[in-house]
N, CA, C and O of each residue as an XYZ file, in Angstrom:
888
protein
N       2.987     30.235    -14.253
C       3.448     29.411    -13.309
C       2.587     29.237    -12.187
O       1.947     30.111    -11.603
N       2.657     27.639    -11.873
C       1.597     27.053    -10.767
C       2.364     27.320     -9.350
O       3.482     26.922     -9.022
N       1.447     28.103     -8.613
C       1.809     28.309     -7.019
C       1.738     26.940     -6.325
O       1.054     26.001     -6.733
N       2.400     26.929     -5.400
C       2.369     25.812     -4.193
C       1.267     26.457     -3.278
O       1.353     27.649     -2.980
N       0.269     25.702     -2.848
C      -0.749     26.045     -1.980
C      -0.120     25.905     -0.487
O       0.650     25.008     -0.143
N      -0.600     26.977      0.344
C       0.079     27.050      1.765
C      -1.313     26.984      2.679
O      -2.429     27.318      2.281
N      -0.990     26.493      3.943
C      -1.973     26.812      4.981
C      -1.231     27.639      6.109
O      -0.249     27.169      6.684
N      -1.651     28.667      6.347
C      -0.977     29.565      7.257
C      -1.872     29.821      8.453
O      -2.998     30.316      8.410
N      -1.123     29.358      9.675
C      -1.908     29.333     11.061
C      -1.328     30.584     11.761
O      -0.131     30.813     11.930
N      -2.608     31.531     12.228
C      -2.306     32.683     12.935
C      -3.283     32.769     13.961
O      -4.451     33.073     13.720
N      -2.745     32.450     15.377
C      -3.824     32.500     16.264
C      -4.703     31.201     16.145
O      -4.279     30.062     15.950
N      -6.103     31.621     16.311
C      -7.015     30.501     16.111
C      -7.589     30.505     14.701
O      -8.578     29.854     14.362
N      -6.980     31.181     14.035
C      -7.212     31.315     12.438
C      -6.191     30.502     11.509
O      -4.991     30.291     11.686
N      -7.103     30.079     10.380
C      -6.021     29.343      9.503
C      -6.406     29.936      8.024
O      -7.560     29.788      7.622
N      -5.640     30.464      7.391
C      -5.852     31.198      6.097
C      -4.771     30.581      4.758
O      -3.614     30.178      4.875
N      -5.300     30.642      3.970
C      -4.756     30.027      2.612
C      -3.757     31.212      2.100
O      -3.933     32.429      2.173
N      -2.691     30.507      1.576
C      -1.533     31.155      0.886
C      -1.128     30.440     -0.346
O      -1.455     29.281     -0.605
N      -0.398     31.202     -1.086
C       0.258     30.684     -2.312
C       1.756     31.080     -2.490
O       2.082     32.267     -2.444
N       2.460     30.312     -2.646
C       3.817     30.588     -2.964
C       4.380     30.361     -4.217
O       4.592     29.231     -4.655
N       4.687     31.630     -4.946
C       4.901     31.473     -6.208
C       6.728     31.670     -6.240
O       7.266     32.580     -5.609
N       7.472     30.725     -7.023
C       8.905     31.122     -6.884
C       9.721     30.576     -8.133
O       9.416     29.481     -8.606
N      10.585     31.206     -8.582
C      11.559     30.700     -9.635
C      12.541     29.696     -8.839
O      12.706     29.747     -7.620
N      13.182     28.755     -9.722
C      14.158     27.883     -9.187
C      15.041     28.306     -7.997
O      15.197     27.672     -6.953
N      15.631     29.576     -8.360
C      16.601     30.105     -7.419
C      16.483     31.511     -7.266
O      17.167     32.357     -7.842
N      15.322     31.753     -6.230
C      15.001     33.227     -5.999
C      16.054     33.922     -5.518
O      16.800     33.399     -4.691
N      16.269     35.282     -6.004
C      17.259     36.274     -5.449
C      16.683     37.014     -4.086
O      17.327     37.513     -3.163
N      15.446     36.930     -4.246
C      14.619     37.777     -3.228
C      13.228     37.277     -3.069
O      12.682     36.627     -3.961
N      12.605     37.594     -1.859
C      11.472     37.008     -1.583
C      10.190     38.203     -1.138
O      10.586     38.941     -0.236
N       9.120     38.429     -1.491
C       8.064     39.186     -1.053
C       6.870     38.626     -0.541
O       6.131     37.978     -1.283
N       6.582     38.829      0.772
C       5.317     38.557      1.490
C       4.485     39.779      1.052
O       4.615     40.950      1.406
N       3.540     39.194      0.140
C       2.584     39.984     -0.426
C       1.015     40.174      0.009
O       0.204     39.368     -0.447
N       0.687     40.941      0.646
C      -0.747     41.092      1.135
C      -1.796     41.847      0.130
O      -1.451     42.789     -0.583
N      -3.043     41.342      0.166
C      -4.120     41.889     -0.930
C      -4.629     43.040     -0.268
O      -4.318     43.297      0.895
N      -5.559     43.899     -1.091
C      -6.153     44.988     -0.706
C      -7.197     44.592     -0.137
O      -7.436     43.395      0.017
N      -8.093     45.682      0.320
C      -9.148     45.451      1.060
C     -10.642     44.950      0.314
O     -11.604     44.454      0.901
N     -10.545     45.181     -0.849
C     -11.815     44.677     -1.689
C     -11.339     43.509     -2.603
O     -12.101     43.320     -3.551
N     -10.281     42.698     -2.546
C     -10.024     41.472     -3.429
C      -8.934     40.793     -2.980
O      -7.921     41.301     -2.500
N      -9.147     39.685     -3.136
C      -8.213     38.595     -2.380
C      -6.816     38.275     -2.976
O      -6.330     39.109     -3.739
N      -6.244     37.330     -2.743
C      -4.793     36.982     -3.175
C      -4.896     36.412     -4.612
O      -3.857     36.363     -5.272
N      -6.060     35.978     -5.155
C      -6.143     35.721     -6.584
C      -6.707     36.551     -7.618
O      -7.068     36.225     -8.749
N      -6.728     37.750     -7.012
C      -7.466     38.691     -7.833
C      -6.094     39.042     -9.057
O      -4.914     39.113     -8.713
N      -6.586     39.227    -10.492
C      -5.738     39.283    -11.475
C      -4.441     39.892    -11.160
O      -3.336     39.368    -11.297
N      -4.795     41.414    -10.591
C      -3.603     42.051    -10.132
C      -2.584     41.288     -9.304
O      -1.384     41.342     -9.573
N      -3.061     40.588     -8.311
C      -1.846     39.853     -7.581
C      -1.409     38.844     -8.132
O      -0.272     38.487     -7.824
N      -2.146     38.098     -9.081
C      -1.631     37.142     -9.778
C      -0.301     37.679    -10.779
O       0.778     37.089    -10.828
N      -0.599     38.769    -11.456
C       0.312     39.415    -12.293
C       1.631     39.912    -11.817
O       2.676     40.022    -12.458
N       1.349     40.233    -10.382
C       2.532     40.850     -9.841
C       3.367     39.395     -9.176
O       4.575     39.462     -8.947
N       2.799     38.466     -8.980
C       3.453     37.201     -8.558
C       4.172     36.543     -9.603
O       5.313     36.098     -9.489
N       3.471     36.502    -10.604
C       4.003     35.980    -11.870
C       5.077     36.642    -12.424
O       6.103     36.065    -12.787
N       4.869     37.930    -12.510
C       5.981     38.963    -13.034
C       7.131     38.959    -12.225
O       8.216     39.136    -12.779
N       7.072     38.761    -10.823
C       8.161     38.896    -10.013
C       9.107     37.702    -10.317
O      10.331     37.719    -10.454
N       8.105     36.504    -10.399
C       9.035     35.214    -10.595
C       9.831     35.177    -11.884
O      10.759     34.379    -12.017
N       9.478     36.030    -12.836
C      10.233     36.012    -14.002
C      11.571     36.961    -13.914
O      12.501     36.907    -14.719
N      11.494     37.802    -12.834
C      12.614     38.563    -12.399
C      13.209     38.058    -11.108
O      13.781     38.838    -10.346
N      13.079     36.666    -10.821
C      14.096     36.347    -10.092
C      13.587     36.473     -8.522
O      14.349     36.328     -7.566
N      12.248     36.753     -8.419
C      11.650     37.126     -6.850
C      10.632     36.341     -6.591
O       9.674     36.447     -7.356
N      10.537     35.310     -5.423
C       9.480     34.704     -5.195
C       8.433     35.587     -4.317
O       8.781     36.627     -3.757
N       7.255     35.116     -4.262
C       6.091     35.714     -3.481
C       5.427     34.773     -2.520
O       5.309     33.567     -2.737
N       5.088     35.266     -1.663
C       3.972     34.562     -0.797
C       2.794     35.408     -0.791
O       2.793     36.561     -0.361
N       1.980     34.919     -1.188
C       0.380     35.716     -1.230
C      -0.208     34.862     -0.169
O       0.118     33.695      0.048
N      -1.146     35.579      0.503
C      -2.089     35.033      1.378
C      -3.289     35.931      1.824
O      -3.315     37.159      1.743
N      -4.241     35.152      2.289
C      -5.689     35.779      2.626
C      -5.546     36.426      4.029
O      -4.779     35.992      4.888
N      -6.281     37.406      4.169
C      -6.590     38.018      5.417
C      -8.004     37.148      5.896
O      -8.848     36.776      5.081
N      -8.079     36.932      7.187
C      -9.293     36.116      7.627
C     -10.476     36.390      7.224
O     -11.271     35.477      7.002
N     -10.812     37.709      7.054
C     -12.233     38.029      6.632
C     -12.506     37.665      5.070
O     -13.529     37.199      4.569
N     -11.306     38.014      4.471
C     -11.346     37.442      2.985
C     -11.814     35.874      2.720
O     -12.616     35.446      1.891
N     -11.028     35.164      3.719
C     -10.802     33.846      3.803
C     -12.359     33.390      4.007
O     -12.830     32.478      3.327
N     -13.049     34.020      4.895
C     -14.441     33.680      5.247
C     -15.570     34.195      4.229
O     -16.746     33.834      4.283
N     -15.055     35.059      3.329
C     -16.084     35.563      2.301
C     -16.718     36.962      2.832
O     -17.646     37.483      2.212
N     -16.202     37.519      3.952
C     -16.830     38.653      4.253
C     -16.232     39.692      3.671
O     -15.086     39.623      3.226
N     -17.058     40.881      3.619
C     -16.551     42.468      2.922
C     -16.080     43.121      4.003
O     -15.371     44.070      3.666
N     -16.207     42.972      5.329
C     -15.543     43.914      6.155
C     -14.217     43.336      6.693
O     -14.092     42.226      7.211
N     -13.247     44.250      6.495
C     -11.819     43.970      6.919
C     -11.625     43.643      8.238
O     -12.406     44.078      9.084
N     -10.624     42.883      8.563
C     -10.187     42.620      9.867
C      -9.864     43.800     10.682
O      -9.552     44.868     10.154
N      -9.940     43.615     12.127
C      -9.368     44.619     13.026
C      -7.982     44.692     12.523
O      -7.635     43.807     11.741
N      -7.109     45.640     12.862
C      -5.798     45.998     12.916
C      -5.038     44.739     13.515
O      -4.111     44.159     12.951
N      -5.534     44.438     14.642
C      -4.964     43.340     15.727
C      -4.832     42.035     15.070
O      -3.801     41.369     15.165
N      -6.047     41.594     14.288
C      -6.067     40.196     13.470
C      -5.358     40.509     12.358
O      -4.479     39.680     12.119
N      -5.431     41.463     11.550
C      -4.658     41.853     10.469
C      -3.209     41.593     10.474
O      -2.565     40.811      9.775
N      -2.826     42.390     11.386
C      -1.286     42.447     11.733
C      -0.683     40.829     12.260
O       0.438     40.395     11.991
N      -1.645     40.173     12.990
C      -1.272     38.849     13.428
C      -0.870     38.107     12.266
O       0.184     37.475     12.198
N      -1.951     38.218     11.114
C      -1.848     37.398      9.808
C      -0.677     37.693      9.138
O      -0.063     36.825      8.517
N      -0.202     39.204      9.229
C       0.908     39.451      8.388
C       2.155     38.790      9.051
O       3.052     38.404      8.301
N       2.282     38.630     10.398
C       3.275     38.246     10.981
C       3.384     36.654     10.605
O       4.424     36.034     10.383
N       2.286     36.246     10.595
C       2.261     34.607     10.499
C       2.555     34.241      8.989
O       3.161     33.216      8.678
N       2.154     35.014      8.223
C       2.637     35.111      6.802
C       4.338     35.255      6.654
O       5.077     34.546      5.972
N       4.586     36.038      7.244
C       6.074     36.021      7.345
C       6.815     35.045      7.830
O       7.852     34.746      7.238
N       6.478     34.455      8.843
C       7.027     33.397      9.547
C       6.874     32.005      8.597
O       7.695     31.092      8.678
N       5.951     31.977      7.875
C       5.567     30.955      6.907
C       6.801     31.038      5.750
O       7.467     30.048      5.445
N       7.000     32.400      5.146
C       7.976     32.549      4.256
C       9.331     32.317      4.850
O      10.128     31.651      4.189
N       9.678     32.774      5.990
C      10.961     32.050      6.616
C      11.268     30.779      6.605
O      12.421     30.370      6.472
N      10.170     29.991      6.755
C      10.452     28.633      6.882
C      10.413     27.837      5.551
O      10.854     26.692      5.457
N       9.822     28.567      4.474
C       9.813     28.075      3.209
C      10.924     28.514      2.398
O      11.272     27.787      1.467
N      11.634     29.786      2.653
C      12.557     30.358      1.894
C      13.895     30.287      2.469
O      14.925     30.584      1.863
N      13.828     29.909      3.581
C      15.278     29.830      4.190
C      15.835     31.296      4.110
O      15.239     32.329      4.413
N      16.987     31.166      3.681
C      18.125     32.483      3.770
C      17.784     33.136      2.566
O      18.815     33.655      2.140
N      16.780     33.372      1.769
C      16.431     34.295      0.690
C      16.112     35.717      1.169
O      15.091     35.887      1.835
N      16.769     36.563      0.929
C      16.483     38.125      1.367
C      14.930     38.333      1.343
O      14.251     38.261      0.319
N      14.424     38.614      2.668
C      12.950     38.681      2.614
C      12.691     40.232      2.805
O      13.399     41.014      3.440
N      11.379     40.540      2.032
C      10.708     41.778      2.041
C       9.017     41.526      2.311
O       8.449     40.469      2.037
N       8.472     42.511      2.799
C       7.142     42.202      3.021
C       6.207     43.710      2.632
O       6.696     44.822      2.833
N       4.947     43.529      2.109
C       4.275     44.582      1.892
C       2.898     44.096      1.105
O       2.399     42.982      1.271
N       2.366     45.115      0.221
C       1.326     44.610     -0.278
C       0.551     45.834     -0.953
O       1.064     46.953     -0.939
N      -0.840     45.577     -1.612
C      -1.610     46.520     -2.063
C      -2.526     47.128     -1.190
O      -3.279     46.482     -0.461
N      -2.483     48.383     -1.245
C      -3.239     49.249     -0.389
C      -3.465     48.731      0.885
O      -2.473     48.577      1.597
N      -4.756     48.379      1.399
C      -4.865     47.921      2.871
C      -3.649     46.892      3.337
O      -2.962     47.026      4.349
N      -3.566     45.996      2.503
C      -2.518     44.963      2.670
C      -0.916     45.650      2.969
O      -0.168     45.209      3.842
N      -0.614     46.667      2.170
C       0.735     47.259      2.535
C       0.581     48.150      3.865
O       1.533     48.379      4.611
N      -0.487     48.541      4.040
C      -0.762     49.510      5.366
C      -0.658     48.486      6.756
O       0.023     48.715      7.755
N      -1.415     47.461      6.547
C      -1.387     46.620      7.842
C      -0.019     46.210      7.892
O       0.467     46.197      9.023
N       0.750     45.858      6.905
C       2.168     45.338      6.850
C       3.146     46.421      7.627
O       3.996     46.106      8.460
N       2.840     47.799      7.170
C       3.756     48.832      7.951
C       3.210     48.990      9.288
O       4.021     49.420     10.108
N       2.190     48.781      9.657
C       1.497     48.983     11.058
C       2.336     47.908     11.872
O       2.991     48.259     12.853
N       2.299     46.603     11.447
C       2.873     45.418     12.028
C       4.341     45.809     12.268
O       4.833     45.797     13.396
N       5.016     46.155     11.168
C       6.566     46.563     11.324
C       6.787     47.554     12.253
O       7.796     47.455     12.952
N       5.826     48.771     12.446
C       6.090     49.791     13.179
C       5.877     49.542     14.678
O       6.353     50.251     15.566
N       5.065     48.393     14.873
C       4.805     48.003     16.320
C       5.850     47.012     16.697
O       6.347     46.983     17.823
N       6.123     46.323     15.878
C       7.310     45.245     16.370
C       8.137     44.518     15.010
O       7.563     43.568     14.477
N       9.309     44.907     14.526
C       9.948     44.218     13.551
C       9.377     43.022     13.165
O       9.107     42.156     13.997
N       9.143     42.877     11.860
C       8.840     41.541     11.266
C      10.043     40.813     11.037
O      11.024     41.434     10.628
N      10.124     39.339     11.282
C      10.948     38.602     11.401
C      11.800     38.377      9.760
O      11.342     37.887      8.728
N      13.081     38.910     10.018
C      14.115     38.671      8.974
C      13.634     39.705      7.739
O      14.247     39.645      6.673
N      12.652     40.545      7.884
C      12.431     41.509      6.866
C      13.297     42.767      6.533
O      13.406     43.652      7.382
N      13.775     42.847      5.595
C      14.744     43.722      5.018
C      13.964     45.053      4.797
O      14.535     46.099      5.104
N      12.995     45.082      4.406
C      12.264     46.053      3.612
C      10.709     46.187      3.310
O      10.056     45.151      3.187
N      10.168     47.273      3.201
C       8.766     46.930      2.969
C       8.393     47.697      1.583
O       8.939     48.769      1.326
N       7.484     47.135      0.736
C       7.199     47.400     -0.529
C       5.464     47.695     -0.575
O       4.633     46.845     -0.258
N       5.170     48.967     -1.000
C       3.728     49.420     -0.993
C       3.272     49.733     -2.481
O       3.798     50.583     -3.200
N       2.293     48.976     -2.800
C       1.573     48.997     -4.034
C       0.273     49.987     -4.018
O      -0.867     49.523     -3.990
N       0.520     51.296     -4.037
C      -0.473     52.213     -3.719
C      -0.926     52.230     -2.337
O      -2.068     51.857     -2.068
N      -0.125     52.631     -1.444
C      -0.145     53.161     -0.126
C      -1.243     53.910      0.107
O      -1.291     55.003     -0.456
N      -2.441     53.469      1.043
C      -3.706     54.192      1.106
C      -3.377     55.231      2.194
O      -3.533     54.888      3.366
N      -2.868     56.659      1.868
C      -2.521     57.559      2.649
C      -3.738     58.206      3.308
O      -3.579     58.709      4.420
N      -4.988     58.239      2.700
C      -6.164     58.758      3.248
C      -7.315     58.209      2.465
O      -7.150     57.514      1.462
N      -8.674     58.591      3.026
C      -9.886     58.248      2.292
C      -9.946     58.958      0.922
O      -9.145     59.853      0.654
N     -10.754     58.617      0.189
C     -10.882     59.359     -1.098
C     -11.671     60.708     -0.746
O     -12.659     60.777     -0.015
N     -11.084     61.695     -1.363
C     -11.879     63.124     -1.067
C     -11.590     63.713      0.204
O     -12.001     64.841      0.478
N     -10.889     63.005      1.024
C     -10.447     63.602      2.460
C      -8.933     63.303      2.778
O      -8.498     62.364      3.444
N      -8.171     64.390      2.103
C      -6.924     64.395      1.974
C      -6.218     64.580      3.511
O      -6.705     65.472      4.206
N      -5.267     63.906      3.992
C      -4.505     63.853      5.132
C      -3.446     62.861      5.241
O      -3.564     61.770      4.684
N      -2.422     63.169      5.922
C      -1.469     62.276      6.157
C      -1.470     61.476      7.423
O      -0.441     60.892      7.763
N      -2.655     61.407      8.199
C      -2.377     61.057      9.374
C      -2.148     59.392      9.342
O      -1.555     58.840     10.268
N      -2.571     58.791      8.417
C      -2.481     57.417      8.192
C      -1.056     56.970      8.088
O      -0.718     55.814      8.339
N      -0.285     57.849      7.737
C       1.227     57.598      7.661
C       2.177     57.909      8.687
O       3.397     57.768      8.600
N       1.462     58.384      9.763
C       2.397     58.564     11.049
C       3.121     57.852     11.582
O       4.126     58.139     12.233
N       2.556     56.584     11.295
C       3.267     55.284     12.136
C       4.680     55.025     11.205
O       5.658     54.554     11.785
N       4.747     55.291      9.996
C       5.542     54.915      9.102
C       7.065     55.719      9.871
O       8.167     55.294      9.524
N       6.992     56.599     10.659
C       8.116     57.336     11.246
C       8.717     56.239     12.279
O       9.821     56.388     12.804
N       8.071     55.382     12.461
C       8.697     54.215     13.543
C       9.134     53.082     12.921
O       9.628     52.124     13.516
N       8.946     53.170     11.580
C       9.660     51.798     10.653
C      10.952     52.299     10.263
O      11.208     53.296      9.588
N      11.874     51.302     10.889
C      13.339     51.468     10.574
C      14.056     50.858      9.340
O      15.224     51.121      9.054
N      13.363     50.133      8.730
C      13.898     49.362      7.515
C      13.568     50.320      6.333
O      12.698     51.185      6.442
N      14.320     50.127      5.161
C      14.065     50.645      3.816
C      12.452     50.402      3.309
O      11.870     49.336      3.512
N      11.823     51.577      2.610
C      10.517     51.271      2.122
C      10.649     51.910      0.836
O      11.353     52.884      0.564
N       9.771     51.145     -0.045
C       9.512     51.458     -1.422
C       8.014     51.929     -1.633
O       7.086     51.171     -1.352
N       7.799     53.231     -2.148
C       6.280     53.411     -2.228
C       6.092     53.613     -3.842
O       6.739     54.422     -4.508
N       5.170     52.803     -4.306
C       4.796     52.910     -5.943
C       3.326     53.253     -5.834
O       2.432     52.573     -5.331
N       3.240     54.714     -6.537
C       2.017     55.320     -6.570
C       1.510     55.782     -7.864
O       2.342     56.197     -8.670
N       0.429     55.774     -8.143
C      -0.144     56.285     -9.213
C      -0.195     58.009     -9.208
O      -0.232     58.511     -8.084
N      -0.200     58.837    -10.243
C      -0.252     60.029    -10.072
C      -1.620     60.739     -9.774
O      -1.764     61.852     -9.269
N      -2.867     59.623    -10.308
C      -4.033     59.768    -10.211
C      -4.638     59.229     -9.114
O      -5.866     59.275     -9.048
N      -3.927     58.669     -8.140
C      -4.298     57.959     -6.899
C      -5.395     58.601     -6.107
O      -4.798     59.505     -5.523
N      -6.538     58.655     -5.781
C      -7.262     59.264     -4.929
C      -7.464     58.803     -3.497
O      -8.320     59.252     -2.735
N      -6.671     57.953     -3.247
C      -6.016     57.645     -1.844
C      -4.798     58.143     -1.408
O      -4.466     57.846     -0.260
N      -3.973     58.917     -2.151
C      -2.893     59.219     -1.905
C      -2.509     60.481     -2.567
O      -1.842     60.407     -3.599
N      -2.867     61.677     -2.075
C      -2.602     62.783     -2.649
C      -1.118     63.111     -2.915
O      -0.524     63.114     -1.837
N      -0.377     63.361     -3.849
C       0.987     63.396     -4.124
C       1.751     64.503     -3.218
O       2.853     64.387     -2.680
N       0.834     65.645     -3.196
C       1.235     66.801     -2.365
C       1.486     66.399     -1.090
O       2.436     66.932     -0.517
N       0.814     65.538     -0.493
C       1.098     64.890      1.127
C       1.921     63.901      0.896
O       2.898     63.948      1.643
N       1.923     62.974      0.119
C       2.819     61.864      0.001
C       4.371     62.399     -0.290
O       5.294     61.823      0.286
N       4.589     63.277     -1.003
C       6.027     63.553     -1.385
C       6.578     64.268     -0.070
O       7.764     64.040      0.168
N       6.031     64.934      0.645
C       6.768     65.436      1.855
C       6.719     64.410      2.975
O       7.596     64.417      3.839
N       5.815     63.608      2.990
C       5.795     62.372      3.808
C       7.163     61.517      3.556
O       7.941     61.237      4.468
N       7.328     61.180      2.333
C       8.383     60.434      1.999
C       9.940     61.214      2.266
O      10.948     60.656      2.701
N       9.849     62.151      2.008
C      11.055     63.209      2.392
C      11.202     63.211      3.827
O      12.345     63.289      4.276
N      10.142     63.130      4.677
C      10.445     63.295      6.050
C      11.013     61.711      6.605
O      11.746     61.612      7.590
N      10.630     60.740      5.949
C      11.242     59.616      6.151
C      12.816     59.360      5.956
O      13.505     58.529      6.548
N      13.190     60.240      5.021
C      14.746     60.435      4.785
C      15.145     59.281      3.624
O      14.447     58.941      2.669
N      16.348     58.833      3.958
C      16.964     57.935      3.082
C      16.496     56.621      2.935
O      16.636     56.008      1.877
N      15.948     56.148      3.924
C      15.348     54.808      4.012
C      14.141     54.709      3.310
O      13.726     53.553      3.387
N      13.295     55.538      2.564
C      12.262     55.763      1.812
C      12.395     56.197      0.466
O      12.912     57.294      0.257
N      12.008     55.498     -0.467
C      11.889     55.778     -2.010
C      10.553     55.806     -2.561
O       9.732     54.951     -2.229
N      10.274     56.734     -3.387
C       8.937     56.819     -4.014
C       9.131     56.886     -5.660
O       9.805     57.663     -6.336
N       8.340     55.849     -6.022
C       8.079     55.850     -7.551
C       6.759     56.092     -8.051
O       5.814     55.427     -7.626
N       6.586     57.120     -9.046
C       5.344     57.391     -9.339
C       5.182     57.001    -10.999
O       6.062     56.970    -11.858
N       3.838     56.738    -11.108
C       3.541     56.310    -12.326
C       2.361     57.126    -13.105
O       1.157     56.938    -12.929
N       2.954     58.080    -14.010
C       2.194     59.017    -14.617
C       0.485     58.453    -15.189
O       0.228     57.485    -15.905
N      -0.406     59.386    -14.610
C      -1.786     58.920    -15.099
C      -2.439     57.732    -14.806
O      -3.488     57.388    -15.352
N      -1.635     56.865    -13.657
C      -2.179     55.637    -13.231
C      -3.045     56.078    -11.819
O      -2.626     56.880    -10.985
N      -4.274     55.404    -11.762
C      -4.855     55.480    -10.455
C      -4.695     54.755     -9.331
O      -3.571     54.260     -9.252
N      -5.550     54.472     -8.271
C      -5.221     53.577     -7.463
C      -4.788     52.121     -7.733
O      -3.961     51.528     -7.039
N      -5.398     51.617     -8.765
C      -5.293     50.361     -9.259
C      -4.408     50.214    -10.395
O      -4.398     49.253    -11.164
N      -3.633     51.284    -10.446
C      -2.477     51.442    -11.542
C      -3.201     51.104    -12.939
O      -2.641     50.446    -13.816
N      -4.436     51.595    -13.049
C      -5.097     51.803    -14.431
C      -4.802     53.122    -15.021
O      -5.035     54.151    -14.387
N      -4.206     53.141    -16.428
C      -4.368     54.444    -16.990
C      -5.271     54.548    -18.040
O      -5.520     53.495    -18.628
N      -5.791     55.504    -18.396
C      -6.672     56.037    -19.357
C      -6.147     55.961    -20.825
O      -5.127     56.624    -21.012
N      -6.587     55.360    -21.787
C      -6.161     55.271    -23.259
C      -5.561     56.651    -23.883
O      -4.746     56.608    -24.805
N      -5.982     57.783    -23.364
C      -5.423     58.946    -23.820
C      -3.837     59.341    -23.228
O      -3.143     60.287    -23.600
N      -3.551     58.450    -22.336
C      -2.290     58.778    -21.494
C      -0.974     58.094    -22.441
O       0.191     58.335    -22.125
N      -1.284     57.311    -23.506
C      -0.428     57.084    -24.539
C       0.326     55.704    -23.993
O       1.229     55.219    -24.676
N      -0.030     55.158    -22.881
C       0.352     53.802    -22.237
C      -0.890     53.167    -22.086
O      -1.972     53.751    -22.130
N      -0.682     51.645    -21.860
C      -1.796     50.839    -21.299
C      -1.332     50.172    -20.036
O      -0.206     50.327    -19.564
N      -2.275     49.421    -19.520
C      -2.196     48.740    -18.184
C      -0.940     47.996    -18.174
O      -0.110     48.277    -17.310
N      -0.679     47.000    -19.106
C       0.266     46.247    -19.188
C       1.631     46.743    -19.225
O       2.635     46.083    -18.957
N       1.579     48.036    -19.601
C       3.156     48.672    -19.836
C       3.342     49.196    -18.393
O       4.471     49.210    -17.903
N       2.310     49.610    -17.729
C       2.549     50.242    -16.495
C       2.982     49.116    -15.587
O       3.945     49.274    -14.837
N       2.301     47.985    -15.629
C       2.620     46.772    -14.756
C       3.990     46.087    -14.999
O       4.529     45.376    -14.151
N       4.485     46.341    -16.158
C       5.860     45.851    -16.400
C       6.769     46.900    -15.877
O       7.832     46.576    -15.347
N       6.407     48.150    -15.997
C       7.432     49.113    -14.918
C       7.283     48.921    -13.765
O       8.326     49.018    -13.118
N       6.235     48.638    -13.106
C       5.972     48.598    -11.652
C       6.830     47.294    -11.273
O       7.558     47.345    -10.282
N       6.762     46.231    -11.977
C       7.606     45.007    -11.703
C       9.059     45.133    -11.868
O       9.806     44.401    -11.217
N       9.476     45.928    -12.617
C      10.779     46.184    -12.975
C      11.288     47.042    -11.544
O      12.133     46.565    -10.786
N      10.708     48.220    -11.341
C      10.917     49.065    -10.141
C      11.242     48.017     -8.701
O      12.293     48.028     -8.062
N      10.080     47.180     -8.434
C       9.995     46.268     -7.449
C      11.295     45.441     -7.348
O      12.013     45.310     -6.357
N      11.439     44.934     -8.529
C      12.419     43.973     -8.422
C      13.909     44.526     -8.516
O      14.792     43.915     -7.915
N      14.154     45.448     -9.112
C      15.463     46.276     -8.947
C      15.665     46.867     -7.605
O      16.830     46.913     -7.208
N      14.626     47.378     -6.754
C      14.633     47.937     -5.472
C      15.153     46.964     -4.541
O      16.002     47.228     -3.690
N      14.517     45.603     -4.757
C      14.585     44.615     -3.555
C      15.978     44.147     -4.069
O      16.840     44.329     -3.210
N      16.420     43.632     -5.152
C      17.818     43.408     -5.407
C      18.859     44.373     -4.699
O      19.791     43.905     -4.044
N      18.689     45.585     -4.836
C      19.582     46.693     -4.297
C      19.828     46.792     -2.922
O      20.789     47.347     -2.388
N      18.640     46.062     -2.246
C      18.435     46.238     -0.814
C      19.338     44.875      0.022
O      19.618     44.819      1.220
N      19.625     43.956     -0.954
C      20.253     42.648     -0.485
C      21.434     42.841      0.277
O      22.047     41.871      0.721
């Protein structure tokens, strides 16, 4: 599916975006990339194309540092302003389509931080593809404390081998968030949702399950 190119203005910055949409979307997801790869990474493309076949549009976008070719992520202030600008663009492009926001790893965390500081425009819920609860080898739930201030529904999609989200910490956090939070785990998957051959599944099968879970959850929130 060929996406529509976007130019998103956030303060003094201008970043690229891509809109992938079926003819009559039932929902839309503003999707931010992870810290190490931009919006055209194969994972992001598969998510956008896979959701489109399930009736969900996506607006992918670059953070300013990625647009400039830098490897150093933006400050939270700049990243969160970019999230807001991308959401505003999605509202203008998609009108009354039920809107959600989130992203892969860093992108999901910046989205949730923006939402916790001030609700994103018309966003009904947040979707996290591998929420980075802590640094690798440093288990802690400190990065999740701001989620207590998020009042919209949240979906956490996590691999059981994710080195950035120890499930012994993630599960209690999701429970603390109450009815507004749901956790879907993927056996043997790591932070990139890769599974070893010995798991009995392959990455394509995990991706299909991931997409099914996302689409079903968003549809249920409309």
